[in-house]
N, C-alpha and C positions, 0 to 999 in steps of 0.2 A: 531510897530517898537519902539525900545528904543532910547530915545533922551539923549545925553550926555551933561551935563552942568558942567563946571569946576568952582568951587566957593571956597571962603574962608570957613573954618569950621563953623564960626558963620552964614554966609549968607547961607551956604548949609542947616543948620538946619532950618533957617527961611523959605527957599523955600520948604523944606520937610514938614514943618508944614502947609504951605499954600495949598500944594497939597496932604494932607494926605489921602484923599479918594482913591487915587491911580487910576490906569486905564491905559490901553495900550495907548501909545503915549504921556503920560505925562512925563515931564523931570524927569530923575533919577539923583538926586544931587550927585555930586562927590566932596568931600572936597579937597581944595588945600593941597598938601602934607605938613605935619607938623611933626616935631620930638617931639612934646609935647603929651604925652600919654593922651588920652581922659579919663575923670573921671565922665562923666555924659551922660545920654541918655535923650534928650529933646523930650518928647512925647506930642503932643498937646492934649488938653482935648477932641477934637472931635473924637479921636481914642477910640473905645469902645471894641475892641476885641484884643486878643493876636495876632491873625493872621494879623490884620491890623497894629499892632505895629511892626511886624517883620522887615520892611524896616529900621526902626530907629535903631534897634539892629544890623542888618547886616551892616549898615553904621558904627556903633560903632566898630564892629569887624574889618572892613577893615581899619579904621583909626588907630586902635590898632596895626594891622599888620605892617602898614607903620611906626608908631612911634617906635615900638620895633626893627624893622630892619633898622632904620636910622643909618648912620655911627656914630660910637661911638667917643666921645672925648677921645683921648688917655691919657689925664692927669687926667680924672675923671671917675672912674668906674661907669657904669650904667647911663651915661649922654650923651645925643645926641650932636653932633657937629653942631653948627649953625642951631638950630632947626627951625628957621623961614625962612630959605633959601631953597626953594624946589630943586634948582639945586644940592645941596649937596647930596640929595637922588636920584634924577632922573639921575644923571651922575656918580653914585657910582660904576657902573659895576656889575659884577656877583660874585665877591669874595672880601670881605672887612670885617673888624671887625665891627659887628653890636652891637647896644646897649645891646640887650639881651645876646649876647655872652660874655659880661663882667659882667653879673650877676654871683652870686656865685652858684656853683654846689651843688647838694644834698649831695655829699660825703664830701664837705667842712663844711657843717653845722652839719652833723651827722658823725663824724670822727670815723674811725675804731679803732683808738688808744685810743678813749675815751677822748681825750684832749679837752680843751675849743676851740671852733671855733675862728679863727682869725677875726679881725674887717673887716667889709665889704669893706671899702675904701682902705685898705692897698694894696700895689702892690704885697705883698707876696701871694704865691699859696700854696694850700694843695694838695699834690699828693700822694695818697696811693700806687701808682705804677708808673713806668716810671719817677722816680724822676728827671732825667736829661732832661726832656722835655723842650723845649724852652718856655720862658714866653708867656702866652696867648695861648699855644697849647692845643687843645682839646684832652683829653685822654679818651678812651673808653675801657671797659673791656670785653674781650671775654673769659669767663670762659669755662671750659670743662664740669662742672657739675652744676646742679641747686642748689639753696639753699643760694646763696649770693645776698643781695639786691644791691650789686655793679655791678652785671652782667648786661651788657648793651644790651644783645641780646634777652631777653625774654620780651614779652608783659605783661602788668599787669595781674596777676592771670591767665596767659595763656602760650602760647608756642612761641618759636622763629619763625621768618618769613624769608623764603628763597626766594630771588628775582629770576628773570629770568636768571641772570648770575651765579646762585648758590652761591651767597654771602648772609651772614646773614645781616638783617637790624639792625641798632644800634639805641639805644634810650638814651636820657639824660634828666635830670630834673634840672631846675634852678629857683632861687628865686631872686626877686628884693630886694632892700635895706629894704623897709618897712617890708617885711615878714621875711627876714633874721635876721634883728635886733630884731624883736619881739620874735622870737624863741631863738635867742642867749641870749637875756636878758641883763640886766644892769650888768656892772662889779661889782657894789657895792652891788647888791641884788642877792644872789645865788639862792633864791627861784624862781627867774624869769627866770632861765636857763631851758627852756622847752625842750631842747634837752636831758635832763636827765629824764629818765622815772619816777623816784620818784617825781620830781617836776611837771611833766606833770599830773601824776595821782592825786597829791594833788590839782592842779588847777582845773582839770576836776570834782573832787568830789564836788566842790563848784558851778560850772556852766560850761556850754560848753565854750570852748575856743573861743575867738573872736579876730581875727587879725585886724590890722588897716584898716579903711575905707578910700577909696579915696573920695575926695571932691574938688569942684572948688574954694571955698572961705573960708579960704585961701587954695590955691592949695596944694593938697597932693595926691600922686599917689595911696596910699593904697596898700594892699598886692597883689602881682602878682606871680603866679606860672606857669611855662611854661614846656612843654614837647615837645621834637623834635624827629623826626625819620629821619635817614640818610641812604642813600645807598652808597656803595663804587663806586668810579669812577676811571677809568684807568688814566684819566687826567681831568683837568678842562673842564666842559661842559657849554657853555654859556646859555643853557636852564635851568640850576639849580643854585640856590644860593649855592656856594661851598666853602669849607674851607679845610685846611689841618688838619688832625687828626692823633694821634698816637694810634694804636690799641695794647692793651696789651693782649697777648695770652701766658699764662704761660706754655702751652704745646709745644710751638714752639721753635726751635733752635734760633730764633730771636724774643724774647718775646715782644719787643717794636718796631713795624714797623710803618713807616709813609705812609699815603695814602691820597688821596683826597676823600672827602665825599660830597654828594649832598643832600640838604634838600628835603624830600618827604612828611613830615607830621609835623604839628605844632599846638599844643593845647595852648590856652591862657585861664587862669582862673583869673579873676580880681574882687576884692571885693571893691565895691563902696557904697556910702552912701545910695542910694535908693534900692540897691540890695545886702543885706548882705549875701545872699546865693550864691553870686558870679554870674558874667556873664561868660558863657563858650562859647568860639569861637574855631572852628576847621577848619583848612585849609589843603589842599592837593595840590601836584603838579598835573597838568592836564594830565600828562602821566602815572599816577599810574595804572589806570584801564580804560576800555572802558567808553565812555560817556553814559549817561542814555538811549540814543537811540541806543546804541550798536556800534556807530562809534568810530574811533580813528584816530589820525593824523600821528602816527609813532610808533616806538618800545615802548613798555610799560614796566614799572618796575615790575609789579606784575601780568601780564597777557600775554600769548603767542600769542594773536591775533586770536586764533582759538576757535572753539566751544567745543573743547575737551582739557582736561577732563571737564566734566559737573560739574558745581558748585552747591552745595546744601547749602543754608544759606549764599551764597556769597563767598564760598571758596571750594577748593579741595586741597588735598596733604598737609594737616597739619602734622607737625612732630608728632611722637608718644610719645615723652617726651621732657622735657626741656633740656636734655643733648645734648651737641653739638657734631657733628660728622665731620670727614674730608670732604673736598669738594667733593671727588669722591663718597661719600655715601649720598649726599644731593639730594633732589628732589625739584624742583621749585614749589612754591605755585601757584595755579591758582586762581585769585581773581576777583570778579565782585562786583559792588555796589548793595547791596540788597535794600537799602533805598534811593530812588532818592533824589537829591538836590531839595529843595522846589521850587515849581512853583507858589505859591500863596503868597500874593494877586496878582491878575493879573496885569501885567505891572510893578510891584514893588517888585517882588519876589526875593528870593536869587539868582536865575538864572539871573534875570535882573540886580540886583546890581553887581553881578560878571561881567557881560558883560560891565557894565558902568565903573567899576574900572579897569578892564583889558585893556579896550580901552584907558582910561586916562593914564595908566601906560605903554602904548606901547613903546617899545624900552628899557624897563628895564627888568631885570630878573623876577620881580614880576608880569608881565603880564602872566607868565606861572603858576600862582597859582590861586586857587579858594577856596572860602569859601564853606564848605559843610553843616555846620549847626551852628546856634547860639541858645543857650538854656539859659533861664533866669527864675527866680522866679516871678510869677505873683501876689502872695499874699503878705500881710504885716506881716504875723505871723512870729515869730522867729523860729529858728530850734527847733524841738521837737523830742527827741530820740524815737526810735522804742519801742513800748510797747503796753499794752492793749488798743485797739481802736486807736492807732497811728501808722502810717506807711507811706511809700512813696506812692503817691506824697504829701499828705496833710501835713506830718511832715516836708516837705522841701519847704513849701510855694507855692505849686501847680505849678511846672515848666511847661514851654511850650517850645518845645513839651514835652510830658510826657516821651516818650521813642523813640527808633529808631533814636537816635542821636549819630552816631558813625563815625569813620574815618577808611578807608580801610587799611591804613598803620599802625594803632595804636591799633585798636580793630578788627583786621581782622577776627578773629574766633568767635566774639561775635556780629555779625551783626544782627542775629535773636534773638528774645526774648527767644526762646527755648534754644539756645546755651549759652546765657548769664545768664540763670536763676540761675545757681549755683555760679555765680561770682558777683552777685549784680545787674545785669540788663544791658540793652544795651543803656544807655545814660550816659553822664557825671555826671549829678546830681543824677541819680538813683544809680550809683556805689558809688559815693563819699558821698551820704547820710549816708552810713554805717560807714563813718569816720567823721560824722558830729560833734561828741563831740570834735574832734580835729579841728574844723572849716573846715571840708571837706578835710583835708589834710591827705592822706594815708601815705605820707612820714613822717609826724610828728608822726602819730599814730604807724607806724611800725618801724621807724628807731631810735626813742629815745632810749637811752641806759642807 
């Protein structure tokens, strides 16, 4: 039986250290909700294996989810409102401006017009389409053909995903201030403008790019890059964190239409002092696909609740191309989880940590989300580019787990190692290792111009 203990972040880490051997029936510490983004993983010296370290990283992932989804200070971009008052988060409801929602979007840093990105803190927005969108409105591009990095409907190096309502799933990428400012560079030093390909190539020729590291003393967040997956909603649904978004569809008679969207997938990559190859955390909504035992509590976003069509590699009905088609020509994807959510170490596994946090957050929309995997580098070696005798995982500081770390809403068609082989692999770090020279950022590597 899992025991829930609600503690302050510091006390939670102390208790975790005291009970690090783990075991069924031992308390699973749950940190007091805080809007301060964690920047350290406190692992006691008694922990000798990556598997036994997993609870500490999973706790880091959950505290990160809470801090990033804390209500935002409307006057300061990327800043939590009253971060030390748990009620601000616990009573926020299911639709509100979150901290990460005020981070800058990828298309603001890598502008299609080639202009210099605007400063992070300004209230100004960069909108390559739907220029009349209200301030703070999320804008997602529904292109009709593949080939544009702005298109929000294709998964990375893969295909669009059609949900059970025959709507496309939408994706967006955002960066916190430390990462945005690093790539934007200094106004006075043009060579530091890494969003320009020539500057990026010049910097990479000297050494792999290294973005800011998070650290507790003095406190600094470090680089954070986020990716979110959204489903369309007919109206706000209290089971989903939901916001209004404007969908840009240039093929439509109404190219900019407003709709509600609900969060179904959330990737967090955070670069901190002891883990320069980043810590990678991936969350999903609990109604995406059946539970690992095959059960489900209600209608699912990516599964029809039946045994047909049969899934191979965790999916069926993948589109034939990245080109988008009208709704009456779409076929809903059938998705199952190929790689179960970790059940080890016993009593303190990812499944146990999920149960503890979801119970502690009961009554909030975040009780409907679950961590599916945390991945981190276990070694102390720096990034080593692929070459003779060097490859993943050794060149990426030996991540744990090595592979099978995917999200059903974001790497739907790469859940098996075979399906993902041609796209870099089926884990966050395995895929991003191929962009390691740009500090694991595919956006920086591909979108610099």
